[in-house]
N, C-alpha and C positions, 0 to 999 in steps of 0.2 A: 610537867605536873600531872597531866592526864595519865601517863603511863605509871608514875609513882603511886598515884591514888588507886589505879587499877591493880597494882601489885598488892595493895592492902585489901581491896575488895575481893580478889579471888580467894583469899583465905577465909572469907566470911566476916571479916572485921569491918568496923566503921572508921573511915579516916577522920582524925580529930584535929590535926594541926600540921602546918608546913613550915619547914625552915629551908634556908637556901644559902648558897655561896655564889655570888655573881662575879665572874672573871672576865675582864675586858681589857682592851688596850687603852691608849691615851685618849681621855674624853675631850681633850682640846682639839682633836681631829674630828671634823664634822661627821664623817662616816662612822667612826667609833662611838661618838656621842649618840648618833641615831640608833646604832645597835643596842646600846645600853638602855636608851629611853623606850624603844619598842619592846625589849625583853621585859622591862619592869611593867609596861602596860599589859603585856601578855600574861604575866603572873597575876596581876590584879584581875583581869578578865576571867582567868581560870578559877581563881579563888572564889570569886563571887558566884560563878556559874555552878561550881561543884559544892559550894557551901562549906568550904574549909578555910579557917583563918590562917593567915601567915603570922606565926608567933615570933619570928625573929630571923636573923641571918647576918651575913656580912658581905662586904664588897671588896674585891681585889682589882685595882686598876693599874694602868701603865705596864701591862704584861707584854713586853715587846723585846725584840732583839734586832741585830743588824739585818736579819732575814725577814723581819716584818712582825706584825702583832699576831697574837694568838687568835684563833677563831672565837667568836663570842660564845661563852660557855656558862650556862646557868646550871649549877649543881643543885639538885632538889632532893630533900628528904621529907617523907610523909610518915607520921606516926598515927596508929589507930588503936582501937580497943575491940577485943572479942569478949562479949558478955558471957559466953559459955564455951569453955575449952572443948567440950564434947562436939561442938559444931565446927571445929577447925577443919578446913579443907586443905589438901595438899595437891601437888601437880601430878603425882604418879598414878597411872592406871592401876586399878586394884583387882579386878576380877575378869576372867574370860567370859565373854557373852555380853558384857556391858556395851551400851550404845555410845559411840563417840559423836559429839554434837558441836557444831560451830555456832556460837552466839555472836551476832553482829554481822554487818555487811562488809564484804571484801571490795575495796576500791583501788584506785591507782596507788602505787607505793614503792615501785622499784627505784625511783629517783632518790638519791641520797642514802640508799640501803647498802647493807653489806654485800648483797648479790651484785649490785651495780659496780662496786669496786672490783669484784672478781671477774664478772662476765659482761658488764655493760648493761645499758637500759634497753627496754623495748621501745620501738619507734612511736607507738601510740600511747605510751605511758606518760604520766606527769607526776609532780610531787604530791604526796599524800595530803589530804585536807582533814581538819578536825572540826566536828560539830560537838560542842560541849554538852548540849542537851542530850544528844545520843549517847555520849560517854557516861553521863550521869544515869541514864536509864539502864545501861548495862550494869553499872555498879549496884543499882537497886535490885535487879534480877539476881545477881550473884549473891547478895546479902540475904535476900528472902529465901533463895534456894538453899543456902547454907543453914539458915535458921530452922527450916523445916526438914533438914537432912535429906533433901531431894537429890543431891549430887554425890557421886562417888569421888570425883576429882575435878580440879579446875586449874587451868594454866593460861596465863594471858599470852596473847600473840603480840610480839614486839620484834626485837632484833632477830633477823633471819626469816621472819614471816611464819606462815601457817605450817609449812613442812618442818621447820626447826622446832616449833612448839610441840607438834605431835611427836617428833623424834625424842625430845627431852622427856615427855611423859612416858613414852615407851621404855626408854633407858632406865629411868628411875623406878618404874614399876616392874621391870624385867618381864614385860608382856608385849607381844607384837600386836599389830592391828592390820585389818584389811579394810581399806577405805576407797571411796570414790569421790573425786573432787571435780566440780564443774569448772571448765576453763573457757576463756574466750580466745581472742586472737593470739595472745601471748601467755602460754601456760606458766611462765616464770612469775608473772604478776600474781596469779592465784596461789602459787606454791611458796614464793619467797618475797613477795611484796610486803611492806611494813605499814600498811594502812592501819590506823588506830581503832580503838573501841571494839575489840574482838577478844574472845576467849574460847579455848577448847575445853569442853567439859565431858565427863562421862556420867551415864545415868543407867539405872536398871531398866530393862525394856518395859516392865509393867508401869514404870513411873514416867515414861516418855510423854504421854498425853498431858500429865500435870505440868511438866516443864514447858511444853509447847504452849499451854494456856497462860502460864505465868509470863513467858516472853511476849506473847501476843498482846497481853493486857498492858504492857509497857512499850509496845511497838518496837521490840527488839527482834531482829531477824534470828530465826532458829532453824538450823538445817542439819538433818542427820547425815553423817558422813560414812558410817560403817560400824564395825564391831571390834572390840578388843579380843585378842586371842592369838595363839600360835607363837612362833619364834622369829617372825619376820615383820618388817615394816613394809607394807605394800600399799601404794597409793595409785589407783587407776584413774585415768583422766577421761572426763566426758565433756562433750561440747564441740563447738566449731574449732577445727584445727587441732584436736587432741591427738590424733594419730595421722600418719601418712607414710607413703613410701619414702625410702631413703633419699631418692633423687628429688623429691618434692619438699624436703624438710628445710625449715628456716625458722624465723622467730615465732611462727604460728603453730608449730607442731612440737610434740615431745613424747618420748616413751614414758611408760609408767615407772614409778620408783619401786624397786623390789630389793630389799637389803636385809641380810641376816642380822639379828640383834647383836650377836657377838662382834660382827664387823662394824656395826654402827657404834657400839660402845667403845671399841678400840679407837676409832677415828675421833670420838668425842674426848676420850681420856688422854689421847696423845697429842691433841691440838697444841697446847702450850709447850710441851717438850719439843715438838717439831719446830715451832717458831724460834725457840731458844737454841736449836741445833743439837738437841740431845738425842734425837732419833732421826734416822733418814727420812726424807720426804715421802718415801713409799710406805712408811709406817712399819717396816719389817724390823 
């Protein structure tokens, strides 16, 4: 629910209502019943904290096969309203020289992520946690910034983490970026962790102080990452373990990312055809 509401907030709109489809196994099994009950409780907690009513939905139970029951799956839809279409925000970077800013704090988040399925989790990482008050504060900053035309773009950080959010904004805007990201012991957590309540935005340099004041007033972390421009996605890493000699490398070090936009776009556009076997794995 937090991510779906955030997807509305990054456009500058106000979330108005929530619908859902709750998909679970046999509720006669205690474990499956517990999953259903806890999911409903979580939906209630989020609706109350975010101030968005649940207007309806449906439930699908007994989703099982001889191989077992499905994973507990709550499908969520959030509808919102944008009072002025001229205030609509999109995810694409718009102009060279704009500042790229991360709103929200990066926390643990590789556990259960797309990255973990591909490369494994970091030893010191743990599942992401959600603070609904912090989530709501981010939404308020995004909506206020849109209403005052403060931002040039806004993209939520979700599946794939920060690096994927930045890559998508670069691809859609056909503009590269040169950024610096602070990392701790595991750079993958900062780059690909899926901790919630974050958004990547771009802003004109002269309006950066205004954005920083707006975020500070709602206690939302606001960190400059770099600038839009060029034809490459470049993310340099700063902090403990960001770089190291080849023989010293492990979970705590990583090279910078430096990818040509055409190569990035090709990988993005051919992802589904590769999965379907329509193009070779090499992408050629």
